C-alpha positions, -999 to +999 in steps of 0.1 A: +521-776-297+556-771-312+567-736-321+582-733-355+612-711-360+609-684-387+619-695-421+641-671-441+648-674-478+678-659-496+668-643-529+687-619-552+666-587-557+672-551-567+681-530-537+673-493-537+699-487-510+728-503-528+716-495-563+722-530-576+711-566-573+720-581-540+711-611-518+681-604-495+666-624-466+629-626-473+602-636-448+564-634-442+553-616-411+518-611-396+514-575-384+486-557-366+474-526-384+450-514-357+469-505-325+439-490-307+428-499-272+400-522-283+414-557-281+385-572-301+391-550-332+428-556-330+423-593-335+407-586-369+434-562-380+462-588-386+476-588-422+504-607-439+534-587-450+565-596-471+597-583-454+628-582-475+662-572-459+694-565-480+723-587-468+748-559-479+734-526-466+706-538-443+678-518-460+644-533-452+613-531-474+579-541-462+550-548-485+514-558-476+505-590-493+467-587-497+458-553-510+421-558-507 
């Protein structure tokens, strides 16, 4: 199976670090929320996050996508 490279999108967003609208690289990332020793429960703790990084100052914001 072919491995896809991460896809980044450039967007203009408000940056709390710069205090103005700047270009950001935005991507979706799957993160594990449970880091305990039980491998079985870890497999059910993966959640999608939106990661936005400012191209000017490098500040990164992470937001969980499904707030269920």
